N, C-alpha and C positions, 0 to 999 in steps of 0.2 A: 805240252798239253795241261791245261788247269784241272785239278782234281778237286772234286767236291766232297768234303767230309762232314756228315751230318745225315739225318734221316731223310727219307724219301718225301715225308709230309712237307719238310722246310723247302725241299728243292721244288716240290709242286708249287708251293706258294711264290717262290722267286719267278719261276717260269709263267705261272699265271699272271703275276704283276707285270712282267716285262711284255708279254703277249696282248694284255689288256691295252698297255700303253700304247703298242704299235698300232693297234686296231683302232683305238679311238682317234689317234691321230691321222689315220688314213682314211677315216669315215667321211662321207659326203656331207658337207656343210647345208644347212637349210632343211626343210621338212621332206619326209620321205613321200612319194607319191602313192596314193592309194586309190585314185580314180583319176581317169583321163580320156579323152577322146578329142579328134579333131579332123578337119575336112579330108585331110591326106589319108584317112582310113577307108574313103569311100570312091567308088569308080563310077556309078552312074552319073547322069546329068542332074540329077536330083536326089535329095534325102527324103524318105518318106516315113510314114507311120509304120513302127515295128523294126525300123533299121537301127543297128547298133554295132558299129565297129570299133567301140572303145572297151573299157571296162570300168566297173564300179558305179556306173550310170544304169537306169533302166533304159529299154529301148525308146526312140523318139515318140512322142505322143503329141501329135500335131493338130491343133483346132484351128480351123480357118472359118472367117465369116465374111462372105460376099455375095454379090447377086448372080455370079456366075455367066455374065453376059457382057463382055467376056468375064473370065475370072480375074478379079482385081485383087486377089490374095492368094499367095501360095509359097512355095520354097523351090530352091534350085542349088546346084553346086556351082559356085562361082569361081572360075579358073582364071588367075592372074589378075593383075593389077591392083591387089588391095595389099595395103601394109601388113594387115593382120594374117595373110595368107600363110599357108606352111607347105612344105613339100616333103616333110618326113612324118610318117605316121606314127601313132603311138603304139601300135600293136604288132607283134612279130609278122613279118612279110606284108607289111602295109603297101596296097597296090597302087596308090596315085603318087606318081612322082612329079606332076604338075603341081604348081603352087596353088592352093584352093582355100577357099573359106566357104562356110555355110551362108547362102544368101536367103532373105525373105523380103517379100514385097506385099504391101497393103495399100495400093496406090488409090487416090481419091477416085470414087466412081461417079457415073453420070446420074445416078439414082438417089435416094435418100439412104440406101443402105451404107453402113459404114463398115469399111473391109478392115480386118485385122487377122493377125495371126500369133498364136501363143504356141510356143514350142516348149514342151514340158519334158524334163528329165528327173527322175526320183533318184536320191541317193540310195543305193541298193544296200539292204543289211546282209551281210555274209560273214561267215566266221573268220576273224583275224583282219577284217577290214576297218572296223570302227565306224562302219557307216550305218545307214537305215534313218539316221539323223546327223546333221552337221554337229559336231561335239567341241567342247571347250578346247581351245588351242588349236583347233583344225583351221585351214583356210580354203576358201572356195576361190577360185579364179577364173576369169573369162576375158577373152579380147573382143572389142566391139568397134564397129567402124559404121558410118552412114553416108549416103551421097544425096540426103536431103530429107528434112522432116516437114517442113512448111507448117502453115498456119491453120490447118483444117480442124474441124471438130474433134476434140480429143486426140489430135495428133501426137504421137509420142514413140519413142524408141529406146529400149533400155532392157534392163534384167530386174526379177524380182526374186528374193528367197521367200519362201511361203510355207506355212503350216497346213498340212493336209494334201489332198490329191486332187488332180483336175483343174479345170478353170475357175471352180468355185472356191479353191484354196484361199486361205487368208494370208496376205502379204505382210511380212514382219519387216522386210526391208527392201528398198528399191533403189536404183540409181538410173535415172531415165533424163532424156532431152525432151521437153514439153513444147511443142510448137506455138502452144498459146500464152506461153510464158512471157512477160513483158521484157524481161532480162535475159540476155543471151548467156545462158548458164545452165547447166545441167542440174536436176533437182535430186536431193536425198530425202527419202521418206523412211522414218522410223517410228519407235514407239511414242515421240513427241511431235509428230507430224511431219509435213513435208516443207522443206526450206532449200533455197538456192545454195549450191555448193559454196559460194563466195560468201555466203552469211554465216557459215558454221563457226562458231566461236573457236579460235585456235587452230582453224582448219587450213589447208592448203591453197585457198583462193579459189576463184571462178573456174569453172571448166566450160569454156565456150564451145559453141558448134565446131570450130576449127580443130580442137582437139579430138573431138568425135569423129569429125569428117576425116582426119588423117589416120585414125586408128589409136586406140589406147587399151592397156591392159588394167583391169580391175581386180583386186585382191580383197575379199572380205574375210578378216579373221575373227573368230567368236571367242569371247572372253568366258569367265566364270560367272554363273548367274549370282544376283544378289536380292536382296528383298525389293529393290527398287528397279529391277530389270537386269538384262545381260548386257554388259559392254561389248562393244565391237570396235575394231580399226579398219577402215578402208583405205588402201593404198591406191592411187591411180598414176600410173606411168605412161610415157609415150611408147607406141609400138615402133619397131624398127623401121625407119625412113619416116617418122613423124617428127618434123622441125618446129611445130607450132609451140611446144614445151619442151624442155629437156629434163628438169628434176621431177622426181616422184613426188607427189602431193598426197598427204595424209590428213584424214578426217577420224574423228571419234565420235561416238554416239551410244545410244542403248536402244536395244529390242525388247519387246515382251519376252517374258519367260515361258516361251512356247516352243516346240520342237521345230526345227527347220528340216522339212522332209523333201522339198523339191526345188528345182530352179525354173522359173518361166522366163523364156527370152521373148519379148513381145515387140510387135511392131504394128502400129493402130494408124489408119488413115494418113500414111506419109506421102509427101510429093516424090520421094526418091526410095531407094530400096536400103534394106538394113543388112547387116552383116556381123556374124560372130564366129568364134573358133577358140581353140584352145582351152577346153574346159577341163578343169582339174580339181581336185581336192588333195592337198597335201597333210599329212598326218603330224600331230604333235611330236617333237622329238626331244630327249634330253640334251642338255647343253654338252658340248665337247669340253673336257677338262683342258686347263691351260698347262703349257709346259711346266711351269713352276709347280702345280699340283700333281703332275706325273713324278716329277723329281722327288717329292716329298714321299710318294708312294715307294719310290725305289730305295730311299734311305732307309725307310721304315723296314722294308724287306731285308736289308744288309744289316741292320742293328739285330733284327730277330735272328738272323742266320749266326751272327756273332755269340750272341746269348746261347743258343743251342750248342754251338762248339765249346763255349767255356763249361757249360754244366754236363757235357757228354762224357 
């Protein structure tokens, strides 16, 4: 058995260093989840105002516009058949074991009324969550899919990150497929206006409807604000089962220096239905030290131990 000769303070330092090294190497890579929700947390055939099966987001605030004869806009729970569908909920004891996604429809009416659905979720402020607003280093992510947008008036399907609350909130960023766009490409809107994804300088290229139609994952990471605005990085990757593209595509831009308080998932006057799922916010985390760094910490602890023994 190895005996330790030295004071307890030195021993504590050695043990703390070793323990920290083990903990850091065992840590989960990537951001820690501080808000999440998906369709597997719900059992009803539809999700409605006030429902909330997740955490870190406010309950659903669903605003529909239609002529109600019949209802051309609404929400439902889509079970099976979608690449973005999930079968494992994000809360303990999640009830829905079927693969599900949130479905929205705002199909072209026979009257002049333009149908629309805006599904709003606030970033909830609570102690330790870091929310209330999306903060520097945090990432908001969502899965999107559609089975048709069409070319109707204002036809669009996507999501927006907004300042304020309700349908009157100011959009700071959006990613959407616009049916009136002459180019088969999703559009990005930020501080500098609206542009086709394929036209973003240094971006990952176009995002045609096939990518949205087969399901994609969008992740928006907010940077640190500057005098010229707040930079962001958007990453778009294929959902499991989507073979229309394989590698993640990255885009960068700038949003105005205003708080991002809510997400708006919208479908307006589309020929088919829209779907979303897997809403999440990941917290910024400190990088995990490399093995070499941990080794240097260990060497320093041993050197200190030897010094203490020589002077004892």
